[in-house]
C-alpha positions, 0 to 999 in steps of 0.5 A: 610781722608774721614772718618775724614772729615765725622766724623768732620761734624757729630760732628759739626752737633751734636754740633749745634743740642745740642745748638738749644733751644726753644726761646720765640716767643714774649717778651716785656719789658724794657731795662734800661741803658746808651743809650746816655741819653735816659735811658730806652727803650721799648723792643720787641723780636720776635722769628724767629726760634729755635735760632734767633730772631728780637729785636726792641727797642724804647727809648725817652727822654723828659726833659726841654732842650732836646727832642729825640727819638731813634729806634733800630732794631737788628737781633740776634743769640742765643746759649744755655750755660746751662739750662735757660742761653743763650748768644746772638750776633747780628747786626742791626741799627736804626734812631733817632731825637733830639731837643735842646732848652736852654737859647734861643739857639735851634738846632735839627737834625736826625741821623742814626746808625749801631749797634752790640750786645752781651749779656747774658740772663736767662730765668726763669721757669715763663714767665720772662727773664733778660738780660745784654748786650752791644750794640756798636753804630756807628753814621752817620749824628749826627750833634751836638748830640754827640762829637764823632761818637761812643757810647757803650750802656750797659743795663739791660733788663727785659721782659715778655715772651709770645706766 
């Protein structure tokens, strides 16, 4: 029985070592998606180890009727699929502010949110990364910003990688 447990631990250790890869130390770009009317976000990723990183995204909206910003921070774990393909998952949260002014009706508010994150990315041989991910968000103190407190956010990201 001890040999089986020891063998299982060794196989698990080898599997984790096989999944470890060098992720980019820094990546800066755009994350383009739905994001509750924010559209695009400026996205920055900072590698914290061989298979984890921090992502910070800033989205804003400036239109005739609504002005808003949203700041999100996520801790992500990254696993290699094959070659330059990785998949990742993470969790985090953020905050935002909005102001509405139309037809003489004005309102404003702030909100906090908790978020999960799951996605897939490809790292090219050149310093370029593309990704597709989903970030479900649960809003708190959202006032009149949304009709409900849940928002799925699906986006395509493109980032320049550098050290």
